[in-house]
N, C-alpha and C positions, 0 to 999 in steps of 0.2 A: 593695133600693136604699138607699144610704147617704143618714140622713137628713141635711139640711142645719142646722148649726150657725146660729142668728140670732141677730148680736149689735148692739147699737144704739150709736154715737158720737155724742157732743153735743158741738159746736164754737165757738167764739166769732166775734164779727162783725172778725174783726181779719188782714187777707190774708196777713201773715209765718206766722200761726199756719194757718190754714186750708192753707195749701200743704206744710206741714210734714205734718199730721197726717192729709190727704190722701194723700200719697206714704205715708206707712206702712199707709193701708189699704188702697192699691192693690196693693202688695207683700205682703200678707196676704193679700189673696182670690187672687193669682197665683200662692202658693205653696201656699195650701190652698181649693180651686176649690168643697169642699161649704160654705167656710164664706160666709155671705150677712149683707150689712152695711147695714143704714137709716142713713143722718144726718140729726140732728138739727139744725139749723142758726138763728140768733136770725135775726134782719133789725136790717140797723146803716141807719138812716135810714129815710125815705118808701119806699123800693124798692131793690131789689137792684142792685148795680152791676155794669157789664158784664164789669169782671174776675173779681167774682164767679165769674157765670154760668158765665163762661168756663171756670173750675176744676172745675165741676161734670157739666156736657154733654163733659165728654169722662173721666167714668170708665168702667168694664166697665160690663156688666151684672147683675152679683153685687152692685153699692153702687147703693142706692136712697136718695133724699133727697127731704125735706123743708124749706121755710123755713116757720117760723112767722111770724104775722101782725108787722108793723110795731111798734115802739112809740112810742109818740107823748113825743118830747124837746121838746116847745115851753115845757115850764116852766122850762127848761133855760136861762142866760144864753148871749146868741148868742155871746160871743166865748170858752168855755171850752175848757181844755184837750182835744181830742179824746180824749185817753185818759179823762176825765172822762165821756166822752158813751156809751163804751163801755160801761167798768163800769154806768153806768145801764139802758144797753142789757139788759146781761145777768143785772143784779139785776130787772128788768121782768118778763124772759122765764121765770120762773123759774116760775108756775104753768103756764104752756104746757107748757114742758121736762114738767114731770110728768104732765100731761094726757097729753102726745104717749107718754112712756114706759109709763105705766098704759096706755093702747090697745093697743101694739106688743104689750106683755106678756101681755096677754088672749086675744091674737089667735093670736102666735106664738109663747108660751115661751123669755123671753130667756134666752139662755146666762151674759150679761157684759152690761155700758154701763162705755163708755172716754168718759170725757170729757178735756176738755182742761181741762190745768194752773188756767187762768184761770177755770173753773168749777165748781170743787170742791163749790159746793154740793150738787152732783146726786151726788156721791157721798151726801151725808144723804138724797136723794129715793130711789138705787138701794138703801140698805139697808131702808128703807120698803117697798119692792116686795120685800125678801127674794132679793133678784138681787148678782151678785157685782159688787162695784164696781174702776173700773180707774181710774187717772189717767194722762192721756199729757201727758210735760214735754218742753215742745219745747226746751228751753233745757237750760243746762247741767248737771251732775250737782255741780257747784259750789254754782250757785246752790239748786238744789234741795237738797242737804245744809245752806246756809243758813236755807232756810223750816223744814225742819226741826227744825232746834236753836234757832230764833228766841227761843222761850218762856225755854226756859232760856237763853238770852244775855239775854235780857232779864231775866232774873231774876238775875242774877249782875254786872250792869254796874251802877256807881253812875250815871255820868256820861253825860250826852248822848251820843249817836252820834258826832256831827259836832264832838265835841271830845275823843275819844278821842286820847291821844297815841301811843299805842301800837301797833300793827297787830292787827285783829280776829282771832281764832283761831279758826276753823272746822273741825271735825273733818274730819280727811279732805284739808283744802286748804290751796295756799298762806295765808299771812299776807295779808291784806286791809285797807289802809287804810280811815280812815272818809270820806275822798270819794268812793271806787269803792264805797261801797254804794248800793243802791238809792236813788232816792229819801225812797219812804216812809219808811227808815228814820235819817233824818236827824235828823227832829226828834220824839223820844219824844213829844210833850203832844201832836200832831196826831191827828185825825180819821184820817189814811190810817195811820197806824200803829196805830195798833186794830185796824184793817179789816184789814192785812199779815196780825198777827199771829193774830188772829182764822181766817181764810182759811186759814194755816200749818198750824193746829192740826187742821184736815177733814183734812188729808191723811191724819189715822193712823185716819182711817175705811174708806183703801184698801183692797183687797184685795193689789194690789201697785201702782207707777207704772213704766212705760215710760218710758224716759227717751230723747231723739233722740242717743245719743251713745255711745261705742263703748270698748271696753276698755283697749284701748292707748292713749289719747289722754286718758282721766280712771280709770286702773286705780287708783291711791292711793284717789281719794275714793270709785270706786264699792266696792272693799273692804272700807273703812271703814265705809261705811253698810251692807254684807252683813252685815258679823260683827255688827252689832248688831240683826238682824232678832230676837234672839233678848229685845232690852230694848225691844219693841215698835216700833221701826220697819218699816215697810211693805216688803214683798221690793220689790226694785230689780231692773230688768230692762234693761239697757241694749241698744239692738236696733238705733242706728241705722249712721251717718249714712244720713239720707233726704234726700235732694236731688232737686229737680225734673228727669227724665232726658226734655228733648224737645229737639227739634232745630225749629227757625224754617224750616228749607231754602230758606233766601232765595238760594242762590248766592250769585254778588260784586253782584247786581245794588245791596244799602245800602250809602250812602256809608261806613258806618263799618267794612265789609267789606273794603272797596275801600283804604280807608286802613291795614286792618291787613295786610291782604296783603303792603303796600309794605313793611313794616319788616323789621328784621330779628327772627332769632328772638330771645326773653325782651327785647325792649327796649322795651315799650311799657309804660307804667305805666295801670291802668285804676281812675278815681277813681266811686266813686258811694256816696252814702247809703242803698242800701236803698229798698223802697218805698214808702215814706212818709218817709224822713228830708232836709231840707234844714238850709240854715246861714241864720244874718241874715247884712246886707247887708252889713256890713264885713269880714267872716268871708269872705266871696263875693269881696272884693275883693282881700283878704291869700294867699287861696288862690291867686288866679288869677295875681297879681304872684310867688307862691313857684316854683309850677309853671315859671312863664317862667323863673325868674333860676336852679331847675336846670339847665336844657337839657336835659331827657330829654323823650323820646316821651312822649306820656298820651294818652289817651281819656277824655274827663269828662262825666259824665252832668249836666247842670246842673238846676236845679228852681230855682223861682222862690225869696227869700227868706221866712224865716216864722218870728215871733219865738218860737214854742214847739218852732222844731226838727224840726215833723213836720207834712207836708201832709193837710188834714182829708179831702179828695174827691181823691180821685188819680183818679176813673173821667171827670173834665174837665179840660182846661187854663184856667185862668185869665189867661194872659196868650199873644198871638201867638208866633211863636218868635223873629221881629224882635224886639220890643218886651221879650222874655226875655233878649234879647242885651244889650240897654240896661244890666244889672244887672252886667255885668263890665269892666272898667276900658278908657279908650278908645284901639281899635286894636287891641285884644289878639288878634282873630280875627286880623290879618294879620301881625302881627310873629310869631305863633306859628304860620303855615300851613306845612302838610311836616310840622312836628314835635308838633303836636298835633291835636283833633278835639273841637268841643262838643257834644255830643249833646243837644238838647230833651227834659226829664222823663223818659224812659225808652228803657232799649236791653235788647235779649234776653241778660240776667247769664251767662248757663248757657251759653250759646254763645262770651259775647264769653272767661270764663275759660276755656274750651277751645282756645283758638285758640294759637298756637302764638309768635306773637308778643309776648304779653301776659308780661309778668317782674314784675311785684308789683299790686297790689290797694290801693289807698287807699281803705279802708272804717268805716262804721258801727260795725263789731263785732256786729250782727244775727249769729243763729245761725245762721239758713241763710244768709247770707251767709260767714259763718265756715268752716263744714262746705264750701259751692261752692267756696272759695279749699283747703280740705284738700283734698277731691277730685281737685282739678287741680295740687297741689302747688305752689300760688302764694304767694310772700311775702307777707307783711302791714302795710301802716303805718296803725295804731290809732287809728281818731278816733273816740270814744264821743259818744252823741247824749242817748239817755236811757236810761229805763226801767232795763234791770242791764249795760246796754251795757259801764259800767265795770269790773264783773265780770270779764266779758268779754274786754276788753282787759287790764285786769290778769292775767287767764289764760295770755294768747297771749304777750303779753311776758316776765313775770317767771315763770311756769310753765314753757311750755311754751315760751319762746325762738324764737319763730317770727316775730316781730313785732317793730317799732321802733315807739314812743309817743311824740308829737312833745310838747314841754312848752309847757303853755298861761300867758301871762302874767298878770299882776296883777289885767287886765280882763276875764277868761276868753277872750282870744284867740291864737289858736297865727299867732304873725309869719311874714313870708313870709318871712325869711332863716331861718327852724327850718324850715320848711316845706322850702325850697330845698335845706336839710344834710340833712335824713330823706330827702329822696327820692332823694338822691344815694348817698347810704350805701346805701339800699335795692337801687338798681339799677344802683352799677357800682362799690359801697366793699365791704371785708373782711367788714366784720360780717353784709352784704347776701349774701355769697358762704354764710355758713355757715348764716347763715337758710333760705335757698334747699335746704340739702341735708337739715336739717332736717326743711323742710316737703317734701322730696321722701320723705323714709323714713316721716313721717304718712299722706303718700295711698297709701303703701303698705299699710302697715296699714289704712288705711279699705277699701282694694279686698278686701283678705283675710278683713276681719271678716263681708263679704258672701258670702264663697264658701258655696259648697253647705254645707262642716264649719268654716263662720267663727263668731267669738263670737254674732255679733248672730244669725245666720241662727239658731243653737243654742238657742240663746235664744228667740226670737221660736217655735221651734218646739216647744219644753217648754210656752209658753202654748198656742199653738194645741190640742196635742195634749189641754189640761186641758178646754176649751172645746169641743170636739167629741167630750170624753170624755162633760160634762155635759151637751151639748148634745142626744146618742145618749139619754141616760137621761133628760131633758126628753119628747124624741120619740116615746118608750114609753107 
């Protein structure tokens, strides 16, 4: 009887990250059924949210999971940015994670530990236990290249990053304007920047870094990193794209499906800012008028405004639907009836992007949403909000040329006329047709990467063989 190989997975309490790493894990145990995985999960807030519970309750039997005790965050200011709460949760969970890993390794000899890229302190813990340590990077190889080269860039750049006149040259990547760098990099005197550099240095402890990307999507960047493995860069494994492969199987009972079924093929713009993104009040008004001015069909997932651009608690609605609609312009719903539909809070994005009537996606450029657009061949309007999303937007618009990026005015607002222009350009303009052609090619490349002999499948097979060989040795 073949010895089972046991791997531990350490996640972070961020819904988009959880979705990505669990899809990777499901594919791993589906392809290699003698691999057994235990997920160790820090708990964000006083209890586990229902949307997080649902992710774990549908896992196959060869994926076990445990939730660590909730972390007390009462000492933090009430109105602090949700990202700071997440960082504090991760940092304060480290002792619990170490205990869990130590217990697992003592009882069943772990072949490897894989941790989310946001919690790479686990790489150090894993090395203390003398176990192979891997990082799962749920974003672009481009961002990974920035992380791996950030200390060298810090030594060679004399001015503040936000004052850079020339685009930043990251090895293997398109040049990046300083305004598109992740927020921690904009102020080199800040504590956030110091933490960013220290965290990035820890990636060098990894025996390998798995990236939720694929060769045809970022080949130049992937090859550039792989060529530097002799110089100390960890082995890079592009194994994606991982997106949720679920259908809500709702038939046509839901209003959004009834609406989409009535529209012509490729005629609807889907508007959504991810599982946690939102806009401030004035920008919601401008977006509404812009969609109306464009004259194009749209399906818009609307959430209440927030000054941070991110919703803290996704598990419950703060407003009733009728009150939520009050953030829209007067009579907007009546004027756009038949051409547009506004859905409060949430809609099944995978199902919507796969519908034949969707012809464009106005997105915050989170990497999950981006890959979901790619695998469905849907052209993009790039509207980044926070984190690394501006870098993603630059990659999509300047690098891959599968997106149009609206211009922001001096007050940080995308005005209604600009919105109407880019929407019409994407949906019915000549540039939109070229973008659609390029995105269809990427869709084919994504499908090919996950075939039996595809680049991502073969890369994952190489890793699995290494873990199984070690697991067999540990089991003797």
